[in-house]
C-alpha positions in Angstrom: 218.7 92.8 84.1 217.7 89.4 85.2 217.9 85.7 84.4 217.4 85.2 80.6 219.0 88.5 79.7 222.3 88.7 77.9 224.7 91.6 77.8 227.5 91.7 75.1 230.2 94.3 75.6 233.3 95.5 73.9 235.7 98.4 74.6 239.1 99.8 73.8 240.8 102.4 76.0 243.6 104.7 75.2 245.3 103.9 78.5 244.9 101.0 80.9 241.7 101.1 83.0 239.9 99.0 85.6 236.6 97.7 84.3 233.8 96.0 86.1 230.2 95.0 86.0 228.7 95.4 89.5 225.5 95.8 91.6 224.8 96.9 95.1 223.3 94.9 98.0 222.9 97.5 100.7 226.4 98.9 101.3 228.0 95.9 99.7 229.3 96.0 96.0 229.2 92.7 94.2 231.4 92.5 91.0 230.6 89.4 88.9 233.0 90.8 86.2 236.2 92.6 87.2 239.3 93.3 85.1 242.3 95.4 86.2 244.8 97.2 84.1 243.2 96.4 80.7 243.1 98.4 77.5 240.5 96.2 75.7 237.8 93.6 76.5 235.3 91.7 74.4 232.9 89.6 76.4 229.4 88.8 77.5 227.5 88.6 80.8 224.4 86.6 81.8 223.1 87.5 85.2 221.9 84.9 87.6 219.8 87.3 89.6 217.6 90.3 88.8 219.6 93.4 89.8 220.4 96.9 88.6 223.8 96.3 87.0 226.4 99.0 86.4 229.3 98.9 83.9 232.2 101.0 85.2 235.6 102.1 83.9 238.2 103.7 86.1 241.3 105.4 84.7 244.3 106.6 86.6 245.3 110.1 87.2 245.9 110.9 83.5 242.4 109.7 82.5 241.6 107.7 79.4 239.3 107.9 76.4 237.1 104.8 76.2 235.3 103.7 73.0 232.6 101.1 73.9 229.7 99.1 72.5 227.0 97.4 74.5 224.1 95.2 73.3 221.5 94.0 75.8 219.1 91.2 74.7 216.1 90.7 77.0 215.1 87.1 77.7 211.7 85.8 78.7 211.0 86.0 82.4 
């Protein structure tokens, strides 16, 4: 993804999860979006820089079922 792109996301989890959108610069992980202990989010993300972005959900020991929807719109570069 890069400038001009637009990511719309929505999810519901059966138990609280940590959610983030991140990318890597060497060994450093940059998280422009980060939510702790959430069961639902509805949002959008527009990157400022071209990167390989990852969406990640982390559940506790009991795990969680996550239902998600993602829409990526490519802008002009």
